[in-house]
C-alpha positions, -999 to 999 in steps of 0.1 A, spaced: 711 226 -56 707 244 -22 686 225 3 654 246 12 632 234 43 598 240 56 595 231 95 562 218 106 545 233 138 549 200 157 585 210 161 598 239 181 604 274 164 642 269 175 644 241 149 640 267 120 665 291 138 692 263 142 687 252 108 692 288 94 723 293 117 738 262 99 735 279 66 702 262 54 673 282 38 643 275 60 609 285 67 585 278 94 550 269 87 538 294 115 556 322 94 539 315 62 503 316 71 500 277 77 496 275 115 469 249 119 467 241 82 459 205 71 489 182 60 478 182 24 477 221 23 513 222 39 524 196 14 510 216 -16 527 248 -4 560 229 1 557 215 -35 550 249 -50 578 264 -34 603 235 -37 609 230 0 615 198 19 592 194 49 607 186 83 583 171 107 576 145 135 542 139 122 540 103 108 508 113 87 530 131 63 549 100 54 518 84 39 506 116 25 542 123 8 545 86 -4 510 84 -21 512 119 -35 509 121 -72 527 154 -73 565 155 -74 577 167 -40 611 180 -28 614 155 1 601 149 36 624 146 66 606 127 92 619 128 128 611 95 146 628 106 180 616 99 216 593 128 227 614 130 260 646 140 243 658 175 249 652 198 217 690 204 216 694 168 211 666 167 185 682 195 167 718 179 169 704 147 155 687 164 126 716 186 117 740 155 118 716 137 95 712 166 70 751 168 69 754 136 54 725 139 28 727 154 -5 699 173 -21 696 145 -47 690 120 -20 664 140 -3 645 151 -33 611 130 -38 623 108 -9 610 103 26 641 105 50 634 88 83 656 99 111 660 81 143 684 80 171 704 52 157 702 56 118 689 75 88 668 57 62 661 69 27 630 57 12 629 69 -25 595 76 -40 585 48 -62 579 58 -98 559 28 -105 
């Protein structure tokens, strides 16, 4: 199973480029007519296309957790806004290298400077 990502517009375009260069299949919301779309629309698109969303928007966490639709995961970056984008991208790539597609699918992955937390979606 290959990891496929959808980068939210709250992250620089260089995020998608770096992921692509690292060998991941990646789209940017700005390139699939979702610029300015509501989070729910982006989640729906990601679900329909089996894409894991990468974002710094904490609102996606609640939306994905409460979603009744099976999703392909959410990677939520909880990093200080003053970090250089190169550091943000390196932190993201390092986290992804240590995660399997099975760990990501239907989970919320929270990435911060010190750790990666995996919050599996409850089926209850």
